[in-house]
N, CA, C and O atoms as CSV, one atom per row, in Angstrom:
chain,resi,resn,atom,element,x,y,z
A,1,UNK,N,N,-5.346,10.076,-14.803
A,1,UNK,CA,C,-5.031,10.685,-16.260
A,1,UNK,C,C,-6.032,11.749,-16.668
A,1,UNK,O,O,-7.089,11.757,-16.037
A,2,UNK,N,N,-5.893,12.478,-17.445
A,2,UNK,CA,C,-6.448,13.417,-17.770
A,2,UNK,C,C,-7.686,13.145,-18.364
A,2,UNK,O,O,-7.684,12.099,-19.013
A,3,UNK,N,N,-8.852,13.826,-18.342
A,3,UNK,CA,C,-9.996,13.743,-19.050
A,3,UNK,C,C,-9.939,13.830,-20.732
A,3,UNK,O,O,-10.563,13.211,-21.594
A,4,UNK,N,N,-8.952,14.833,-20.806
A,4,UNK,CA,C,-8.891,14.567,-22.427
A,4,UNK,C,C,-8.132,13.418,-22.946
A,4,UNK,O,O,-8.123,13.157,-24.149
A,5,UNK,N,N,-7.383,12.604,-21.917
A,5,UNK,CA,C,-6.483,11.341,-22.309
A,5,UNK,C,C,-7.806,10.253,-22.365
A,5,UNK,O,O,-7.940,9.352,-23.193
A,6,UNK,N,N,-8.855,10.633,-21.117
A,6,UNK,CA,C,-9.808,9.479,-21.413
A,6,UNK,C,C,-10.705,9.616,-22.558
A,6,UNK,O,O,-11.074,8.636,-23.204
A,7,UNK,N,N,-11.051,10.780,-22.814
A,7,UNK,CA,C,-11.678,10.809,-24.189
A,7,UNK,C,C,-11.175,10.241,-25.199
A,7,UNK,O,O,-11.713,9.341,-25.845
A,8,UNK,N,N,-9.872,10.837,-25.448
A,8,UNK,CA,C,-9.215,10.286,-26.663
A,8,UNK,C,C,-9.107,8.724,-26.693
A,8,UNK,O,O,-9.286,8.128,-27.755
A,9,UNK,N,N,-8.871,8.182,-25.752
A,9,UNK,CA,C,-8.752,6.700,-25.689
A,9,UNK,C,C,-10.331,5.823,-25.688
A,9,UNK,O,O,-10.508,4.633,-25.949
A,10,UNK,N,N,-11.153,6.656,-25.379
A,10,UNK,CA,C,-12.652,6.086,-25.257
A,10,UNK,C,C,-12.988,5.983,-26.996
A,10,UNK,O,O,-13.547,5.071,-27.605
A,11,UNK,N,N,-12.451,7.204,-27.484
A,11,UNK,CA,C,-12.923,7.285,-28.755
A,11,UNK,C,C,-12.256,6.242,-29.577
A,11,UNK,O,O,-12.942,5.692,-30.439
A,12,UNK,N,N,-10.709,5.812,-29.394
A,12,UNK,CA,C,-9.925,4.719,-30.029
A,12,UNK,C,C,-10.653,3.335,-29.784
A,12,UNK,O,O,-10.921,2.526,-30.672
A,13,UNK,N,N,-10.890,3.214,-28.628
A,13,UNK,CA,C,-11.644,2.188,-28.263
A,13,UNK,C,C,-13.078,1.761,-28.931
A,13,UNK,O,O,-13.501,0.632,-29.181
A,14,UNK,N,N,-13.634,2.937,-29.118
A,14,UNK,CA,C,-15.077,2.987,-29.660
A,14,UNK,C,C,-14.963,2.541,-31.012
A,14,UNK,O,O,-15.678,1.659,-31.487
A,15,UNK,N,N,-13.898,3.260,-31.750
A,15,UNK,CA,C,-13.934,3.026,-33.265
A,15,UNK,C,C,-13.137,1.338,-33.607
A,15,UNK,O,O,-13.487,0.586,-34.517
A,16,UNK,N,N,-12.241,1.119,-32.797
A,16,UNK,CA,C,-12.169,-0.332,-32.989
A,16,UNK,C,C,-13.276,-1.244,-32.796
A,16,UNK,O,O,-13.215,-2.195,-33.577
A,17,UNK,N,N,-14.255,-1.265,-32.021
A,17,UNK,CA,C,-15.102,-2.000,-31.976
A,17,UNK,C,C,-16.288,-1.679,-32.711
A,17,UNK,O,O,-17.118,-2.570,-32.886
A,18,UNK,N,N,-16.532,-0.240,-33.281
A,18,UNK,CA,C,-17.580,0.116,-34.070
A,18,UNK,C,C,-17.157,-0.587,-35.534
A,18,UNK,O,O,-17.997,-1.171,-36.219
A,19,UNK,N,N,-16.106,-0.492,-35.828
A,19,UNK,CA,C,-15.450,-0.843,-37.535
A,19,UNK,C,C,-15.847,-2.625,-37.416
A,19,UNK,O,O,-16.529,-3.186,-38.274
A,20,UNK,N,N,-15.336,-3.260,-36.324
A,20,UNK,CA,C,-15.543,-4.441,-36.196
A,20,UNK,C,C,-16.801,-4.737,-36.452
A,20,UNK,O,O,-17.051,-5.665,-37.221
A,21,UNK,N,N,-17.792,-4.016,-35.863
A,21,UNK,CA,C,-19.086,-4.288,-36.016
A,21,UNK,C,C,-19.848,-4.016,-37.004
A,21,UNK,O,O,-21.003,-4.440,-37.015
A,22,UNK,N,N,-19.395,-3.330,-37.923
A,22,UNK,CA,C,-19.556,-2.893,-39.229
A,22,UNK,C,C,-19.322,-4.025,-40.121
A,22,UNK,O,O,-20.231,-4.624,-40.696
A,23,UNK,N,N,-17.805,-4.368,-40.246
A,23,UNK,CA,C,-17.445,-5.594,-40.912
A,23,UNK,C,C,-18.169,-6.999,-40.634
A,23,UNK,O,O,-18.503,-7.782,-41.523
A,24,UNK,N,N,-18.358,-7.194,-39.253
A,24,UNK,CA,C,-19.248,-8.304,-39.222
A,24,UNK,C,C,-20.645,-8.386,-39.468
A,24,UNK,O,O,-21.370,-9.378,-39.390
A,25,UNK,N,N,-20.967,-7.065,-39.815
A,25,UNK,CA,C,-22.694,-6.872,-39.908
A,25,UNK,C,C,-23.482,-6.573,-38.481
A,25,UNK,O,O,-24.600,-6.063,-38.554
A,26,UNK,N,N,-23.160,-6.748,-37.746
A,26,UNK,CA,C,-23.644,-6.671,-36.538
A,26,UNK,C,C,-24.375,-4.917,-36.371
A,26,UNK,O,O,-25.263,-4.588,-35.585
A,27,UNK,N,N,-23.725,-4.109,-37.288
A,27,UNK,CA,C,-24.451,-2.696,-37.188
A,27,UNK,C,C,-24.430,-2.496,-38.985
A,27,UNK,O,O,-23.504,-2.858,-39.712
A,28,UNK,N,N,-25.550,-1.910,-39.378
A,28,UNK,CA,C,-25.279,-1.704,-40.796
A,28,UNK,C,C,-24.743,-0.667,-41.407
A,28,UNK,O,O,-24.834,-0.684,-42.635
A,29,UNK,N,N,-24.033,0.531,-40.754
A,29,UNK,CA,C,-23.173,1.063,-41.397
A,29,UNK,C,C,-22.496,2.361,-40.669
A,29,UNK,O,O,-23.017,3.032,-39.778
A,30,UNK,N,N,-21.406,2.523,-41.172
A,30,UNK,CA,C,-20.620,3.470,-39.940
A,30,UNK,C,C,-21.293,4.625,-39.825
A,30,UNK,O,O,-22.064,5.098,-40.659
A,31,UNK,N,N,-20.970,5.110,-38.698
A,31,UNK,CA,C,-21.626,6.458,-37.830
A,31,UNK,C,C,-20.848,7.486,-38.420
A,31,UNK,O,O,-19.819,7.442,-39.094
A,32,UNK,N,N,-21.633,8.519,-37.980
A,32,UNK,CA,C,-20.867,9.817,-38.638
A,32,UNK,C,C,-20.045,10.422,-37.288
A,32,UNK,O,O,-20.471,9.853,-36.283
A,33,UNK,N,N,-19.159,11.252,-37.025
A,33,UNK,CA,C,-18.617,11.670,-36.131
A,33,UNK,C,C,-19.611,12.294,-34.872
A,33,UNK,O,O,-19.482,11.989,-33.686
A,34,UNK,N,N,-20.601,13.213,-35.408
A,34,UNK,CA,C,-21.196,13.371,-34.477
A,34,UNK,C,C,-22.017,12.397,-33.670
A,34,UNK,O,O,-22.393,12.576,-32.512
A,35,UNK,N,N,-22.243,11.356,-34.418
A,35,UNK,CA,C,-23.070,10.168,-33.416
A,35,UNK,C,C,-21.756,9.157,-32.722
A,35,UNK,O,O,-22.060,8.428,-31.777
A,36,UNK,N,N,-20.542,9.160,-33.154
A,36,UNK,CA,C,-19.664,8.666,-32.047
A,36,UNK,C,C,-19.244,9.599,-30.813
A,36,UNK,O,O,-18.642,9.329,-29.773
A,37,UNK,N,N,-19.743,10.716,-31.272
A,37,UNK,CA,C,-19.301,12.103,-30.134
A,37,UNK,C,C,-20.561,11.819,-28.957
A,37,UNK,O,O,-20.348,11.928,-27.749
A,38,UNK,N,N,-21.708,11.492,-29.457
A,38,UNK,CA,C,-23.175,11.291,-28.706
A,38,UNK,C,C,-22.801,10.162,-28.045
A,38,UNK,O,O,-22.892,10.311,-26.827
A,39,UNK,N,N,-22.404,9.066,-28.392
A,39,UNK,CA,C,-22.189,8.023,-27.779
A,39,UNK,C,C,-21.046,7.847,-26.283
A,39,UNK,O,O,-20.948,7.198,-25.242
A,40,UNK,N,N,-20.413,8.810,-26.985
A,40,UNK,CA,C,-19.068,8.994,-25.867
A,40,UNK,C,C,-19.787,10.097,-24.950
A,40,UNK,O,O,-19.233,10.204,-23.856
A,41,UNK,N,N,-20.727,10.817,-25.109
A,41,UNK,CA,C,-21.802,11.603,-24.133
A,41,UNK,C,C,-20.591,12.734,-23.953
A,41,UNK,O,O,-20.097,13.047,-22.870
A,42,UNK,N,N,-20.212,13.292,-25.291
A,42,UNK,CA,C,-19.459,14.504,-25.738
A,42,UNK,C,C,-20.007,15.226,-26.590
A,42,UNK,O,O,-20.744,14.483,-27.238
A,43,UNK,N,N,-20.088,16.451,-27.041
A,43,UNK,CA,C,-20.294,17.221,-28.117
A,43,UNK,C,C,-19.334,17.021,-29.051
A,43,UNK,O,O,-18.195,16.827,-28.628
A,44,UNK,N,N,-19.543,17.023,-30.375
A,44,UNK,CA,C,-18.716,16.810,-31.621
A,44,UNK,C,C,-17.840,17.672,-31.423
A,44,UNK,O,O,-16.763,17.107,-31.235
A,45,UNK,N,N,-17.754,18.814,-31.367
A,45,UNK,CA,C,-17.008,19.894,-31.016
A,45,UNK,C,C,-16.032,19.713,-30.128
A,45,UNK,O,O,-14.887,20.011,-30.465
A,46,UNK,N,N,-16.278,19.211,-28.875
A,46,UNK,CA,C,-15.519,18.794,-27.993
A,46,UNK,C,C,-14.776,17.673,-28.310
A,46,UNK,O,O,-13.583,17.753,-28.017
A,47,UNK,N,N,-15.165,16.619,-28.845
A,47,UNK,CA,C,-14.702,15.508,-29.544
A,47,UNK,C,C,-13.381,15.635,-30.242
A,47,UNK,O,O,-12.307,15.087,-29.994
A,48,UNK,N,N,-13.729,16.514,-31.196
A,48,UNK,CA,C,-12.993,17.219,-32.097
A,48,UNK,C,C,-11.588,17.716,-31.570
A,48,UNK,O,O,-10.484,17.192,-31.718
A,49,UNK,N,N,-11.946,18.877,-30.913
A,49,UNK,CA,C,-11.016,19.748,-30.070
A,49,UNK,C,C,-10.146,18.605,-29.283
A,49,UNK,O,O,-8.948,18.613,-29.567
A,50,UNK,N,N,-10.515,17.769,-28.476
A,50,UNK,CA,C,-9.669,16.873,-27.417
A,50,UNK,C,C,-8.726,15.877,-28.452
A,50,UNK,O,O,-7.520,15.693,-28.283
A,51,UNK,N,N,-9.357,15.409,-29.313
A,51,UNK,CA,C,-8.665,14.363,-29.951
A,51,UNK,C,C,-7.334,15.137,-31.057
A,51,UNK,O,O,-6.206,14.669,-31.212
A,52,UNK,N,N,-7.858,16.356,-31.683
A,52,UNK,CA,C,-6.674,17.236,-32.022
A,52,UNK,C,C,-6.043,17.654,-31.072
A,52,UNK,O,O,-4.871,17.798,-31.421
A,53,UNK,N,N,-6.240,18.005,-29.762
A,53,UNK,CA,C,-5.261,18.514,-28.936
A,53,UNK,C,C,-4.312,17.416,-28.417
A,53,UNK,O,O,-3.134,17.716,-28.219
A,54,UNK,N,N,-4.779,16.079,-28.169
A,54,UNK,CA,C,-4.092,15.032,-27.412
A,54,UNK,C,C,-3.271,14.588,-28.682
A,54,UNK,O,O,-2.140,14.242,-28.339
A,55,UNK,N,N,-3.485,14.488,-30.062
A,55,UNK,CA,C,-2.852,13.743,-30.972
A,55,UNK,C,C,-2.355,14.638,-32.168
A,55,UNK,O,O,-1.513,14.129,-32.908
A,56,UNK,N,N,-2.851,16.107,-32.475
A,56,UNK,CA,C,-2.288,16.527,-33.148
A,56,UNK,C,C,-3.350,16.450,-34.712
A,56,UNK,O,O,-3.383,17.132,-35.737
A,57,UNK,N,N,-4.016,15.416,-34.285
A,57,UNK,CA,C,-4.912,15.262,-35.734
A,57,UNK,C,C,-6.044,15.016,-35.547
A,57,UNK,O,O,-6.428,14.391,-34.559
A,58,UNK,N,N,-6.916,15.521,-36.593
A,58,UNK,CA,C,-8.878,15.491,-36.600
A,58,UNK,C,C,-8.936,13.909,-36.129
A,58,UNK,O,O,-8.174,12.957,-36.292
A,59,UNK,N,N,-10.107,14.071,-35.520
A,59,UNK,CA,C,-10.616,12.447,-35.284
A,59,UNK,C,C,-10.927,11.518,-36.536
A,59,UNK,O,O,-10.915,10.287,-36.514
A,60,UNK,N,N,-11.216,12.346,-37.659
A,60,UNK,CA,C,-11.425,11.641,-38.883
A,60,UNK,C,C,-10.302,10.868,-39.596
A,60,UNK,O,O,-10.663,9.944,-40.325
A,61,UNK,N,N,-9.202,11.082,-39.499
A,61,UNK,CA,C,-7.956,11.079,-39.739
A,61,UNK,C,C,-7.684,9.264,-39.239
A,61,UNK,O,O,-7.393,8.235,-39.850
A,62,UNK,N,N,-7.963,9.615,-37.848
A,62,UNK,CA,C,-7.929,8.110,-37.385
A,62,UNK,C,C,-8.901,7.193,-37.835
A,62,UNK,O,O,-8.670,6.081,-38.310
A,63,UNK,N,N,-10.459,7.942,-37.586
A,63,UNK,CA,C,-11.117,6.989,-38.179
A,63,UNK,C,C,-11.140,6.415,-39.560
A,63,UNK,O,O,-11.530,5.259,-39.720
A,64,UNK,N,N,-10.660,7.311,-40.791
A,64,UNK,CA,C,-10.457,6.714,-42.106
A,64,UNK,C,C,-9.225,5.730,-42.013
A,64,UNK,O,O,-9.199,4.670,-42.638
A,65,UNK,N,N,-8.238,6.144,-41.212
A,65,UNK,CA,C,-6.816,5.460,-41.398
A,65,UNK,C,C,-7.597,3.753,-40.587
A,65,UNK,O,O,-7.435,2.744,-41.274
A,66,UNK,N,N,-8.006,3.661,-39.855
A,66,UNK,CA,C,-8.557,2.487,-39.003
A,66,UNK,C,C,-9.124,1.517,-40.181
A,66,UNK,O,O,-8.745,0.389,-40.496
A,67,UNK,N,N,-10.059,2.250,-40.674
A,67,UNK,CA,C,-10.947,1.697,-41.892
A,67,UNK,C,C,-10.118,0.987,-42.897
A,67,UNK,O,O,-10.290,-0.153,-43.330
A,68,UNK,N,N,-8.879,2.131,-43.300
A,68,UNK,CA,C,-8.077,1.493,-44.393
A,68,UNK,C,C,-7.618,0.219,-43.955
A,68,UNK,O,O,-7.888,-0.852,-44.499
A,69,UNK,N,N,-6.752,0.424,-42.718
A,69,UNK,CA,C,-6.045,-0.704,-42.207
A,69,UNK,C,C,-6.780,-2.036,-41.959
A,69,UNK,O,O,-6.099,-3.062,-41.976
A,70,UNK,N,N,-7.982,-2.109,-41.751
A,70,UNK,CA,C,-8.724,-3.345,-41.647
A,70,UNK,C,C,-8.737,-3.613,-43.141
A,70,UNK,O,O,-8.294,-4.670,-43.591
A,71,UNK,N,N,-9.330,-2.493,-44.044
A,71,UNK,CA,C,-9.520,-3.263,-45.596
A,71,UNK,C,C,-8.445,-3.579,-46.232
A,71,UNK,O,O,-8.544,-4.376,-47.165
A,72,UNK,N,N,-7.008,-2.963,-45.833
A,72,UNK,CA,C,-5.814,-3.592,-46.312
A,72,UNK,C,C,-5.464,-5.185,-45.963
A,72,UNK,O,O,-4.855,-6.002,-46.655
A,73,UNK,N,N,-6.065,-5.338,-44.642
A,73,UNK,CA,C,-6.004,-6.839,-44.071
A,73,UNK,C,C,-6.926,-7.588,-44.735
A,73,UNK,O,O,-6.630,-8.720,-45.119
A,74,UNK,N,N,-8.220,-7.021,-44.963
A,74,UNK,CA,C,-8.939,-8.093,-45.752
A,74,UNK,C,C,-8.714,-8.203,-47.293
A,74,UNK,O,O,-9.270,-9.154,-47.844
A,75,UNK,N,N,-8.032,-7.423,-47.998
A,75,UNK,CA,C,-7.684,-7.465,-49.237
A,75,UNK,C,C,-6.593,-8.353,-49.338
A,75,UNK,O,O,-6.567,-9.238,-50.193
A,76,UNK,N,N,-5.637,-8.162,-48.468
A,76,UNK,CA,C,-4.447,-9.184,-48.657
A,76,UNK,C,C,-4.675,-10.505,-48.140
A,76,UNK,O,O,-4.059,-11.453,-48.628
A,77,UNK,N,N,-5.581,-10.683,-47.106
A,77,UNK,CA,C,-5.596,-12.271,-46.522
A,77,UNK,C,C,-6.956,-12.826,-47.275
A,77,UNK,O,O,-6.972,-14.040,-47.478
A,78,UNK,N,N,-8.054,-12.088,-47.692
A,78,UNK,CA,C,-9.057,-12.629,-48.388
A,78,UNK,C,C,-8.863,-12.881,-49.917
A,78,UNK,O,O,-8.052,-12.392,-50.703
A,79,UNK,N,N,-10.066,-13.986,-50.128
A,79,UNK,CA,C,-9.828,-14.179,-51.602
A,79,UNK,C,C,-11.242,-13.348,-52.026
A,79,UNK,O,O,-11.420,-13.162,-53.230
A,80,UNK,N,N,-11.985,-12.978,-51.322
A,80,UNK,CA,C,-13.167,-11.801,-51.555
A,80,UNK,C,C,-12.772,-11.185,-52.746
A,80,UNK,O,O,-11.559,-11.202,-52.957
A,81,UNK,N,N,-13.513,-10.624,-53.610
A,81,UNK,CA,C,-13.649,-9.656,-54.671
A,81,UNK,C,C,-13.057,-8.298,-53.871
A,81,UNK,O,O,-13.426,-8.090,-52.715
A,82,UNK,N,N,-12.201,-7.465,-54.486
A,82,UNK,CA,C,-12.641,-5.833,-54.024
A,82,UNK,C,C,-14.157,-5.457,-54.096
A,82,UNK,O,O,-14.534,-4.934,-53.047
A,83,UNK,N,N,-15.055,-5.572,-54.975
A,83,UNK,CA,C,-16.221,-5.151,-54.824
A,83,UNK,C,C,-17.053,-5.811,-53.608
A,83,UNK,O,O,-17.948,-5.129,-53.110
A,84,UNK,N,N,-16.834,-6.936,-53.173
A,84,UNK,CA,C,-17.098,-7.870,-52.148
A,84,UNK,C,C,-16.817,-7.056,-50.632
A,84,UNK,O,O,-17.532,-6.989,-49.632
A,85,UNK,N,N,-15.899,-6.664,-50.828
A,85,UNK,CA,C,-14.981,-6.091,-49.603
A,85,UNK,C,C,-15.136,-4.651,-49.393
A,85,UNK,O,O,-14.823,-4.129,-48.323
A,86,UNK,N,N,-15.742,-3.810,-50.656
A,86,UNK,CA,C,-16.174,-2.715,-50.582
A,86,UNK,C,C,-17.545,-2.985,-49.714
A,86,UNK,O,O,-17.761,-2.323,-48.699
A,87,UNK,N,N,-18.443,-3.982,-50.165
A,87,UNK,CA,C,-19.837,-4.036,-49.564
A,87,UNK,C,C,-19.788,-4.398,-48.034
A,87,UNK,O,O,-20.627,-3.954,-47.251
A,88,UNK,N,N,-18.824,-5.178,-47.673
A,88,UNK,CA,C,-18.788,-5.257,-46.342
A,88,UNK,C,C,-18.265,-4.092,-45.571
A,88,UNK,O,O,-18.544,-4.060,-44.372
A,89,UNK,N,N,-17.626,-3.234,-46.026
A,89,UNK,CA,C,-17.281,-1.870,-45.438
A,89,UNK,C,C,-18.585,-1.177,-45.881
A,89,UNK,O,O,-18.552,-0.160,-45.189
A,90,UNK,N,N,-19.639,-1.115,-46.566
A,90,UNK,CA,C,-20.906,-0.343,-46.822
A,90,UNK,C,C,-20.780,0.705,-48.036
A,90,UNK,O,O,-21.531,1.656,-48.254
A,91,UNK,N,N,-19.389,0.211,-48.945
A,91,UNK,CA,C,-19.221,1.403,-49.582
A,91,UNK,C,C,-19.785,0.984,-50.997
A,91,UNK,O,O,-20.030,-0.220,-51.061
A,92,UNK,N,N,-20.012,1.605,-51.988
A,92,UNK,CA,C,-20.596,1.508,-53.114
A,92,UNK,C,C,-19.066,1.022,-53.990
A,92,UNK,O,O,-18.258,1.947,-53.914
A,93,UNK,N,N,-18.495,-0.224,-54.802
A,93,UNK,CA,C,-17.395,-0.509,-54.954
A,93,UNK,C,C,-16.339,0.788,-55.690
A,93,UNK,O,O,-15.143,1.048,-55.562
A,94,UNK,N,N,-17.178,1.252,-56.295
A,94,UNK,CA,C,-16.586,2.490,-57.020
A,94,UNK,C,C,-15.822,3.864,-56.130
A,94,UNK,O,O,-14.781,4.456,-56.415
A,95,UNK,N,N,-16.689,4.072,-55.074
A,95,UNK,CA,C,-16.505,4.741,-54.192
A,95,UNK,C,C,-15.573,4.198,-53.049
A,95,UNK,O,O,-14.972,5.068,-52.419
A,96,UNK,N,N,-15.404,3.154,-52.761
A,96,UNK,CA,C,-14.537,2.650,-52.161
A,96,UNK,C,C,-13.138,2.587,-52.705
A,96,UNK,O,O,-12.128,2.723,-52.014
A,97,UNK,N,N,-13.161,2.368,-54.015
A,97,UNK,CA,C,-11.983,2.456,-54.386
A,97,UNK,C,C,-11.200,3.996,-54.629
A,97,UNK,O,O,-9.984,4.137,-54.507
A,98,UNK,N,N,-11.991,4.917,-54.934
A,98,UNK,CA,C,-11.722,6.172,-54.711
A,98,UNK,C,C,-11.050,6.624,-53.230
A,98,UNK,O,O,-9.944,7.150,-53.104
A,99,UNK,N,N,-11.895,6.322,-52.249
A,99,UNK,CA,C,-11.545,6.320,-50.770
A,99,UNK,C,C,-10.165,5.820,-50.623
A,99,UNK,O,O,-9.328,6.553,-50.097
A,100,UNK,N,N,-9.822,4.537,-51.073
A,100,UNK,CA,C,-8.777,3.706,-50.435
A,100,UNK,C,C,-7.551,4.376,-51.634
A,100,UNK,O,O,-6.351,4.299,-51.369
A,101,UNK,N,N,-7.976,4.927,-52.758
A,101,UNK,CA,C,-6.952,5.634,-53.561
A,101,UNK,C,C,-6.348,6.553,-52.991
A,101,UNK,O,O,-5.140,6.600,-52.758
A,102,UNK,N,N,-7.410,7.577,-52.656
A,102,UNK,CA,C,-7.170,8.710,-51.819
A,102,UNK,C,C,-6.200,8.606,-50.634
A,102,UNK,O,O,-5.319,9.444,-50.442
A,103,UNK,N,N,-6.405,7.521,-49.837
A,103,UNK,CA,C,-5.698,7.396,-48.309
A,103,UNK,C,C,-4.472,6.737,-48.644
A,103,UNK,O,O,-3.589,6.842,-47.793
A,104,UNK,N,N,-4.128,5.893,-49.972
A,104,UNK,CA,C,-3.121,5.114,-49.710
A,104,UNK,C,C,-2.097,5.386,-51.071
A,104,UNK,O,O,-0.961,4.921,-51.161
A,105,UNK,N,N,-2.707,6.175,-52.018
A,105,UNK,CA,C,-1.947,6.157,-53.235
A,105,UNK,C,C,-1.958,5.218,-54.353
A,105,UNK,O,O,-1.371,5.398,-55.420
A,106,UNK,N,N,-2.737,4.099,-54.006
A,106,UNK,CA,C,-2.961,3.218,-54.912
A,106,UNK,C,C,-4.238,2.411,-55.075
A,106,UNK,O,O,-4.616,1.947,-54.000
A,107,UNK,N,N,-4.881,2.160,-55.941
A,107,UNK,CA,C,-6.186,1.555,-55.840
A,107,UNK,C,C,-6.110,0.097,-54.919
A,107,UNK,O,O,-5.078,-0.470,-54.559
A,108,UNK,N,N,-7.272,-0.251,-54.703
A,108,UNK,CA,C,-7.400,-1.710,-54.053
A,108,UNK,C,C,-6.622,-2.849,-54.653
A,108,UNK,O,O,-5.870,-3.584,-54.014
A,109,UNK,N,N,-6.836,-2.915,-55.756
A,109,UNK,CA,C,-6.560,-4.148,-56.746
A,109,UNK,C,C,-4.779,-3.978,-57.133
A,109,UNK,O,O,-4.012,-4.865,-57.507
A,110,UNK,N,N,-4.465,-2.374,-56.862
A,110,UNK,CA,C,-2.874,-2.781,-57.129
A,110,UNK,C,C,-2.296,-3.014,-55.722
A,110,UNK,O,O,-1.127,-3.394,-55.656
A,111,UNK,N,N,-3.024,-2.817,-54.547
A,111,UNK,CA,C,-2.901,-3.063,-53.333
A,111,UNK,C,C,-2.521,-4.807,-53.088
A,111,UNK,O,O,-1.489,-5.340,-52.679
A,112,UNK,N,N,-3.743,-5.347,-53.500
A,112,UNK,CA,C,-3.665,-7.092,-53.557
A,112,UNK,C,C,-2.822,-7.439,-54.314
A,112,UNK,O,O,-2.310,-8.469,-53.877
A,113,UNK,N,N,-2.321,-7.085,-55.379
A,113,UNK,CA,C,-1.199,-7.531,-56.386
A,113,UNK,C,C,-0.249,-7.286,-55.742
A,113,UNK,O,O,0.448,-8.291,-55.605
A,114,UNK,N,N,0.297,-6.073,-55.067
A,114,UNK,CA,C,1.417,-5.881,-54.562
A,114,UNK,C,C,1.895,-6.799,-53.607
A,114,UNK,O,O,3.017,-7.282,-53.456
A,115,UNK,N,N,0.629,-6.984,-52.866
A,115,UNK,CA,C,0.934,-7.576,-51.308
A,115,UNK,C,C,1.176,-9.004,-51.517
A,115,UNK,O,O,1.900,-9.674,-50.781
A,116,UNK,N,N,0.433,-9.534,-52.733
A,116,UNK,CA,C,0.720,-11.119,-53.477
A,116,UNK,C,C,2.078,-11.311,-53.801
A,116,UNK,O,O,2.705,-12.369,-53.748
A,117,UNK,N,N,2.498,-10.138,-54.159
A,117,UNK,CA,C,3.978,-10.250,-54.715
A,117,UNK,C,C,5.152,-10.570,-53.652
A,117,UNK,O,O,6.122,-11.326,-53.600
A,118,UNK,N,N,4.476,-9.475,-52.735
A,118,UNK,CA,C,5.480,-9.365,-51.614
A,118,UNK,C,C,5.557,-10.947,-50.816
A,118,UNK,O,O,6.683,-11.301,-50.466
A,119,UNK,N,N,4.644,-11.682,-50.592
A,119,UNK,CA,C,4.178,-12.674,-50.424
A,119,UNK,C,C,5.042,-14.187,-50.942
A,119,UNK,O,O,5.147,-15.274,-50.373
A,120,UNK,N,N,5.530,-13.730,-52.154
A,120,UNK,CA,C,6.114,-14.924,-52.686
A,120,UNK,C,C,7.925,-14.651,-52.657
A,120,UNK,O,O,8.688,-15.528,-53.063
């Protein structure tokens, strides 16, 4: 395996673990990309360049995408309010709604409504 593939794989594994830790409250907030790079013992630039080279996308694209995937799961599968879910993800509720809409094109409330209709 090439070193760039190894770094990219480590990044994805770290994201999954880190997002889980934030959701479960093991760690208090999401790390910045430069902090993640430090945990992986590479520079921020090297991490960014490597993930871009291997995937064609910036590392933040995957970070945000994984957060949104987990948020969608929680919105669909739990009775928690959108505000409670936002707090679990360490967001202010209005910022969470803006982030969610920017990433998905709909608000968290609309997503919940759509997912509930899909189940029926």
